[in-house]
N, C-alpha and C positions, 0 to 999 in steps of 0.2 A: 525591687530595683528602683522604681520611681521615688520611693521614700528616701533612699540613699542618694540618688542622682540629684534630687531637688534640695539636698541639704536639710532634710526633715521638714519640708514645707508642704509637699503634696504626695498623696498615695493614690495611684490609679489601680483599680481592681475590677473584678467582675467583667473582664473582657469576654465577649462572645463572638462567634462568627464561623465562617466556613472558608477554608483555604487562606488566601491573602486578605480577605475582607473581614476586618475586625470591627465590631459595633458595640454599642450599648455599654461604654465604660462607666464605672462609678468612680467619682473623684472625691476624696476626703482631703480637706486642707487643715493645716495646723490651727488656723484661726477660725475655721468653721464658716468662712465667708465665700460666697459665690458657688458656682457649679451645681445649682439646683437644689431641690428639696432633699435629695439623697445624701448630700454632704453632711455627715454626722460629726465632722471635726475630729478632735482627738479621740472621742469615743469610738468612732468608726476605724481610725488608724489602729488603736489598741486592739479592737476586736479582730481586725484582719491579722495583725502581727501575732497575736496570741494563738490564732487558729491556723496560721500558715505552717506548712511543713517543708523545710528546705529540701532541695533536690539538686541534681547535677547542674541545672542551669544556674542556680544560686552559687554553687561551688565554682563553676566556670567564670562567673562574674566577680568572684572574690567578695561576695556579700557576707556580712556578719550573720551568724546563725541566730534565728529568732523562732519563737513559737514552739511547736511540738518537736520532739526528737525526730530526726530524719529516719525514714524507713531504709532498710538495707536493700537497696535496689541499684542496679547498674545504670538504668536509663531515666530514672525520675518519673515525671508525669508527662512524658512526651510520647507521641505515636510515631512508629516508624513510617517513613515515606517510601513509596515504590522507588526502585533504583533510578528510573528515568527522571524523577523529581527531586532527588537528593542533591543538596548543594555541593559544589565542587570542593569545598573545604573539608568534606567528610563529616561535618557536624549536621545535626538535625536542622530543619528549617527554623525552629524556634531558637535554638542556640545560635545559629548563624545570624538571625535577626538581632538577638540580644547583644551579641558581640559587636556587630556593625553599629548598632545604636550607641553602645558604650563608646566605641572608638570615635564616632562622629559627633556625639552630643554631650558627652559627660566631661565636665571641666575638672581638670586635676587641680589640687590645691596650689594657689599661686599663679595659675594660668589665666589668661585673658578670658573674658566672658565669651560664650558661644554666640555665633551670629544668629539673629532671629530667624525663625522659620518663614516660609514664603507668605504666610498669612499675617505676619507681624508679631506672632507669639514668640516670646524668648524661649 
């Protein structure tokens, strides 16, 4: 998602965490600059995209298919939430987050640039 949303400039992968707390992202940039020693530039981007297996989240976000052929699954790589924690939209928490992020942060071709985040990051 981040590779497409950034117009092929950044790829954020290896997110870890529990519940709503996501930590330890790895960022690969097209130019290989910044984001620490783990930024492997285009080599890291290619490695991720070649090993990625698209799922229902990718499909919901209308992302181009990359990497390995999708598995024949109905729910992709997501865990079901207990009913009391399920988003009102009926989507899983990850799908709900991804759709909300896409609607609020992804610029459509020809649209004005998105407002910077509160920390000044575009």
